C-alpha atoms as one frame of an Amber mdcrd trajectory, in Angstrom:
protein
 -87.908  33.664  36.747 -87.008  31.905  39.727 -89.667  29.291  39.394 -89.701
  25.678  37.643 -91.715  24.593  34.813 -92.621  21.356  33.599 -91.855  22.855
  29.864 -90.502  26.190  28.486 -91.881  27.081  24.692 -90.108  28.990  22.758
 -91.703  30.957  19.898 -95.497  31.944  19.671 -95.830  30.692  16.004 -98.859
  28.764  15.317 -97.119  25.166  16.012 -95.864  26.281  19.328 -99.123  28.195
  20.046-100.833  24.553  19.786 -98.418  22.568  21.666 -98.082  24.453  24.369
-102.395  24.486  24.517-102.234  20.532  24.586 -99.569  20.456  27.165-101.392
  23.491  29.468-104.602  21.316  28.753-102.424  17.509  29.968-101.609  19.547
  33.383 -97.883  20.816  32.574 -96.834  23.767  34.146 -95.988  25.541  31.174
 -93.695  29.063  30.497 -94.148  30.133  26.880 -90.968  32.731  26.032 -90.706
  35.047  22.474 -88.004  37.171  21.666 -90.850  39.071  19.495 -92.889  41.803
  21.073 -95.786  39.966  19.283 -97.819  37.006  19.031 -97.018  34.573  15.867
 -93.151  34.554  15.354 -92.984  33.532  11.276 -96.431  32.813  10.913 -97.658
  36.401  12.269-100.555  38.638  11.350 -99.809  41.816  10.413-101.740  45.134
  12.003-101.960  47.589  10.821-101.107  47.497   6.803 -98.381  49.900   7.855
 -96.583  47.256   9.494 -96.570  44.939   6.252 -95.072  47.812   4.018 -92.617
  48.498   6.773 -91.354  45.009   6.813 -90.906  45.185   3.144 -89.132  48.433
   3.164 -91.717  49.900   0.280 -91.881  53.387   0.012 -95.964  53.257  -1.106
 -98.204  54.540   1.639-100.514  52.097   3.066-103.037  55.008   3.447-104.308
  54.056  -0.427-105.890  51.161   0.894-108.058  52.130   3.030-107.824  52.004
   6.958-104.838  50.586   8.146-106.254  49.038  11.143-108.607  47.627   9.545
-105.940  45.389   7.763-104.797  41.729   9.489-102.406  40.435   6.671-101.186
  36.335   7.624 -97.542  35.941   6.642 -98.417  32.272   6.522-101.906  32.104
   5.535-103.115  28.655   5.756-107.051  27.031   5.847-108.292  24.954   8.529
-109.827  21.524   7.478-113.452  21.549   9.117-112.738  17.980  10.217-109.565
  17.775  10.467-106.450  17.549  13.235-106.353  20.960  13.995-110.266  21.765
  14.555-110.166  18.502  16.713-106.930  20.083  18.352-109.089  23.474  18.975
-111.920  21.787  20.170-109.942  19.398  22.472-108.140  22.571  24.069-111.394
  24.656  24.336-109.771  27.620  21.868-112.882  27.710  19.919-114.494  29.855
  22.813-112.356  32.733  22.053-112.431  32.153  18.210-115.158  32.792  15.180
-114.521  30.920  11.819-116.095  31.522   8.427-116.713  28.746   5.966-114.059
  29.666   2.879-116.378  29.900  -0.260-114.562  27.699  -3.070-112.159  24.938
  -3.529-110.425  24.852  -7.212-107.914  22.922  -9.112-105.895  24.128 -11.851
-106.071  22.378 -15.460-104.779  23.305 -19.076-104.198  26.977 -18.026-108.072
  26.964 -16.309-109.214  26.704 -12.972-112.425  24.553 -12.224-114.124  23.319
  -8.940-112.824  20.555  -7.057-115.457  17.492  -7.454-115.771  16.061  -3.939
-118.474  13.689  -3.963-120.038  11.491  -7.327-122.859  14.013  -7.771-119.999
  16.885  -8.344-118.086  14.535 -10.560-121.091  14.343 -12.765-121.256  18.111
 -13.216-117.453  18.861 -13.306-115.752  20.822 -16.225-112.669  18.800 -15.061
-113.785  15.569 -16.761-115.504  14.566 -20.155-118.628  12.263 -19.927-116.780
   9.389 -19.893-114.036   9.673 -17.796-116.886  11.381 -15.080-118.365   7.998
 -15.045-115.526   6.531 -14.106-113.831   9.389 -11.661-117.785   8.574 -10.127
-117.450   5.015  -9.584-114.222   5.774  -7.712-115.499   8.379  -5.173-118.299
   5.495  -4.671-115.756   3.318  -3.915-113.811   5.202  -1.733-116.597   6.357
   0.346-118.044   2.939   0.677-114.665   1.255   1.485-114.362   0.344   5.437
-110.691  -0.392   6.470-112.188  -3.054   8.453-114.398  -5.031   6.142-112.548
  -6.692   3.607-115.735  -7.299   1.618-116.022  -3.633   1.041-112.306  -3.718
  -0.895-113.351  -5.412  -3.872-110.103  -7.425  -4.630-108.117  -4.044  -4.038
-106.277  -4.531  -0.186-105.602  -0.712   0.254-102.622  -1.981   2.590-100.694
  -3.610  -0.159-102.413  -1.997  -3.407-100.657   1.082  -4.947-102.512   4.175
  -5.562-101.000   3.646  -9.286-102.548   0.658  -9.257-106.158   1.731  -8.159
-106.050   4.216 -10.656-105.490   1.641 -13.454-108.348  -0.230 -12.072-110.494
   2.560 -12.481-108.860   3.565 -15.760-108.348   7.529 -14.500-106.320   9.613
 -16.888-103.901  11.890 -16.001-105.657  14.951 -15.197-107.998  13.217 -12.991
-105.195  11.613 -11.113-103.637  15.282 -10.834-106.747  16.981  -9.312-107.525
  13.649  -7.235-103.919  13.632  -5.529-103.254  17.376  -5.423-106.568  18.846
  -4.683-108.754  16.111  -3.009-106.006  14.107  -1.323-103.695  17.215  -0.538
-100.410  15.605  -1.797 -97.717  17.712  -2.054 -95.969  15.514  -4.551 -96.631
  12.733  -6.511 -94.252   9.896  -4.556 -98.088   9.011  -2.725 -98.716   6.764
  -6.340 -96.327   4.289  -5.352 -97.467   3.862  -1.953-100.375   1.463  -0.450
-103.850   3.283  -1.178-105.075   3.296   2.220-103.673   6.573   3.299-104.801
   8.515  -0.012-108.724   6.917   0.599-108.445   9.002   3.922-107.518  11.891
   3.165-110.248  11.915   0.386-112.700  11.055   3.184-111.527  13.441   5.441
-112.049  16.220   2.010-115.560  14.889   1.515-116.361  14.642   5.237-114.966
  18.418   6.271-117.185  19.703   3.208-120.315  18.057   4.473-119.706  19.598
   7.783-120.494  23.215   6.383-121.375  22.934   2.804-119.516  25.217   0.717
-115.841  23.841   0.817-113.674  21.741   3.376-111.833  25.161   4.561-112.494
  27.064   7.606-110.534  30.443   8.166-110.916  32.589  11.419-112.564  35.803
  11.694-109.458  38.494  11.959-106.842  36.049  10.272-104.656  33.754  12.387
-103.288  35.824  14.649-106.244  35.130  16.780-104.997  31.498  17.079-101.724
  32.085  19.240-103.670  34.839  21.443-106.515  32.061  21.933-103.784  29.848
  23.056-102.358  32.753  25.081-105.653  33.264  27.192-106.042  29.149  27.471
-102.800  28.734  28.909-103.472  31.787  31.609-106.654  29.805  32.419-104.586
  26.472  33.076-102.150  28.701  35.146 -99.417  28.727  32.102 -97.148  32.077
  32.017 -96.419  33.907  28.506 -93.403  36.442  28.457 -93.493  38.640  25.196
 -90.098  40.674  24.253 -88.006  38.378  26.346 -84.460  37.578  24.973 -83.547
  33.718  25.072 -79.492  33.874  24.949 -79.039  30.363  26.024 -80.357  27.003
  26.499 -78.573  25.729  29.554 -77.371  21.935  29.640 -76.286  19.436  31.880
 -74.993  15.607  31.029 -76.495  15.988  27.474 -80.046  17.242  28.751 -81.591
  20.834  28.754 -82.289  21.833  32.735 -83.157  25.508  31.310 -83.123  28.562
  29.954 -80.862  31.481  30.131 -82.356  35.102  29.406 -79.997  37.913  30.191
 -78.758  36.739  34.030 -82.127  34.958  34.951 -82.201  30.902  33.987 -85.276
  29.462  34.179 -85.270  25.670  34.549 -87.507  23.373  32.862 -87.389  19.850
  32.308 -88.067  20.171  28.537 -87.568  22.544  25.983 -90.107  22.633  22.852
 -89.512  25.722  19.994 -89.257  26.822  16.681 -85.815  26.401  14.460 -84.577
  29.961  14.913 -83.883  29.287  18.548 -81.769  25.891  17.813 -80.260  26.909
  14.657 -77.322  24.316  15.603 -80.049  21.575  15.884 -81.703  21.690  12.828
 -80.780  21.469   8.881 -81.668  23.433   5.722 -83.567  21.223   3.419 -85.282
  23.748   1.123 -86.875  27.212   0.785 -90.236  28.200   0.306 -91.028  31.506
  -2.187 -94.366  33.585  -0.969 -95.780  36.456  -2.507 -99.003  38.396  -0.460
-101.068  40.592  -3.235-103.468  43.419  -2.133-106.209  43.000  -4.661-109.531
  45.545  -5.594-111.373  42.571  -6.967-112.202  38.431  -6.584-109.681  36.275
  -8.188-111.191  36.024 -11.857-113.278  32.476 -12.359-114.396  31.666  -8.887
-117.874  33.011  -9.211-116.711  36.168  -6.858-115.921  34.317  -4.209-114.758
  36.486  -1.417-112.184  33.641   0.311-111.139  30.520  -2.120-108.257  28.300
  -2.412-106.594  27.296  -5.676-104.027  24.557  -6.258-101.885  24.212  -9.812
-100.508  20.729  -9.735 -97.144  20.188 -10.434 -97.515  18.576 -13.953 -99.655
  20.942 -15.357 -96.550  23.701 -15.007 -94.076  21.417 -15.620 -92.856  21.325
 -11.750 -91.662  18.892  -9.290 -94.269  20.797  -6.338 -97.624  22.512  -6.414
 -98.267  25.718  -6.265-100.647  27.110  -3.818-102.709  30.116  -4.226-105.207
  31.691  -1.074-108.034  34.357  -1.215-109.207  36.017   1.818-111.046  39.482
   2.268-113.179  41.732   3.963-115.913  38.874   4.548-113.405  37.600   6.926
-112.776  41.018   9.124-108.887  40.923   7.547-109.066  43.966   5.124-111.482
  47.030   4.596-115.007  46.523   2.611-113.996  45.766  -1.093-110.414  44.643
  -0.448-108.689  41.193  -0.925-105.374  39.209   0.139-104.303  37.090  -2.147
-101.326  34.905  -1.350 -99.427  32.272  -4.037 -96.715  30.174  -2.626 -94.772
  27.267  -3.704 -91.582  25.260  -2.995 -88.584  26.475  -4.630 -87.280  24.656
  -7.392 -84.978  27.639  -9.424 -82.401  30.204  -9.048 -85.281  32.538  -9.821
 -88.106  31.657  -6.914 -90.345  34.716  -8.026 -90.543  33.360 -11.973 -91.897
  30.027 -10.113 -95.083  31.236  -8.630 -96.018  33.425 -12.041 -98.574  30.855
 -12.842-100.252  32.025  -9.484 -99.974  35.127 -10.191-101.511  35.686 -13.649
-104.422  33.622 -12.215-105.156  36.926 -10.012-106.032  39.582 -12.334-104.335
  43.032 -11.665-102.543  43.599  -8.636-102.266  46.704  -6.601 -99.536  45.783
  -4.659 -97.156  42.856  -3.939 -94.588  41.485  -1.318 -92.332  38.805  -2.187
 -90.648  36.865   0.628 -88.074  33.401   0.125 -87.716  31.694   3.567 -85.312
  28.770   4.695 -87.486  25.364   5.144 -85.752  23.455   8.699 -86.061  20.298
   9.932 -84.489  19.069  13.522 -81.593  17.070  13.162 -83.024  14.210  15.587
 -85.999  13.658  17.402 -85.049  15.157  20.617 -85.372  12.618  22.807 -82.068
  12.394  24.242 -82.006  16.495  24.747 -85.306  16.833  25.638 -85.376  19.855
  23.443 -88.026  19.128  20.711 -87.919  21.418  17.782 -90.806  21.818  15.175
 -89.981  21.937  10.851 -90.811  25.421   9.273 -94.079  26.045   7.185 -94.177
  24.644   3.746 -96.058  25.559   0.746 -99.449  24.425   1.581-102.211  26.697
   2.121-104.147  23.898   4.426-102.991  23.008   8.177-102.979  19.357   7.934
 -98.802  18.936   7.703 -98.675  21.694  10.508-101.237  19.383  12.480 -98.713
  16.145  11.398 -95.750  17.652  12.795 -97.444  18.940  15.752 -98.980  15.482
  16.785 -95.802  14.053  16.501 -93.880  16.401  18.700 -96.543  16.035  20.957
 -96.005  12.041  20.926 -91.813  12.485  21.337 -92.380  14.833  24.167 -94.930
  13.242  26.207 -94.586   9.754  25.178 -98.141   9.555  24.364 -99.868   9.492
  21.223-102.711  12.295  20.922-106.122  10.443  22.322-108.326  11.992  19.763
-111.379  10.125  21.530-110.950  12.728  24.839-112.121  15.473  22.201-115.034
  17.288  23.383-117.602  17.675  20.367-119.699  20.166  22.291-117.818  23.120
  20.898-116.400  24.082  17.571-119.645  24.853  15.951-119.809  28.283  15.473
-118.719  28.354  11.669-120.864  30.476   9.554
């Protein structure tokens, strides 16, 4: 450990692995360390199933659930938007050559105690169970307007400047009711709360377009999921790092960040100090540099059946908009199964998650759990959520945010791109993405 590196990355969570890959491809000399013996950190995929039972101290025998080696259980499951930022990053770094993806079968939204397919274009709007006949026509007109809008062509704005007009004003213009606003903002645009309503509409229009573009890429839903679970992603980045000369060290203690004149100059592990100009890490490595901003409750559920009313989908996402259940934040449900090689034949893994708002977190996800039908086994965890106290430019220590309750990667990617820009002084250039890769989703 007497070498000097451009950057040391601490932790092998998904965020840190993506950042490591981007830095490696950008020509940086990287050392990637993790105190754990396994890849993934907080976002690890547990295999075999015994590891899941051991983590939660469950006395039940994991052997009741088929062959343990066939289970890959994500502690923080998330789907990839097919045309989203993470897929572009995977293509840019070349990690797609190590992974296979499968299209997620269903995308649903909760309304009045029932779930319905999310309508993503004007044709689906007319067939949707979410709206009455007149509301369908109004929503269809809204979607056509969004699809036809061009940011650089004011003639397509129809007297609504998207950089100034709020989404509340847009909804009023098309006379869309509260239920339609709910699934538009939360299941199509993937906003986590209703703050967006009072902000310029352009950001929401972009999100809706991304959903539609991602849907058109593979057909069933806009979402992709890697075979054998999200644990494949950090391992893919480890292979990539090796190609570019990076070094990975698992089960390596991180005892101290060495500072000089307010800037990081290295990392101490035992008696060894390895030098570096920058450090990138998750919040657990620098507790003094982060602040707690909330909690997330997640419940992993083992099922022997698909989620009812999803047309027997073997993988799907359900979003429960906050106002549908009298909350300030949405509830998210995800389902993966044997079809993605993360469970034995006939078995399913569901996750229900949300931002904690009360002193009884498990009660807050009851609405999502009730959608699952009979649950064979469940594991509940409550995690603190942290954000860095500063941008890291002065100390050259760049800290990621904790994972939120969403079941998609868009917020995580925003964090990755923000960290990359702070650390390198340059915005990530998506024009360099190689479009000849990443087309292997089933």
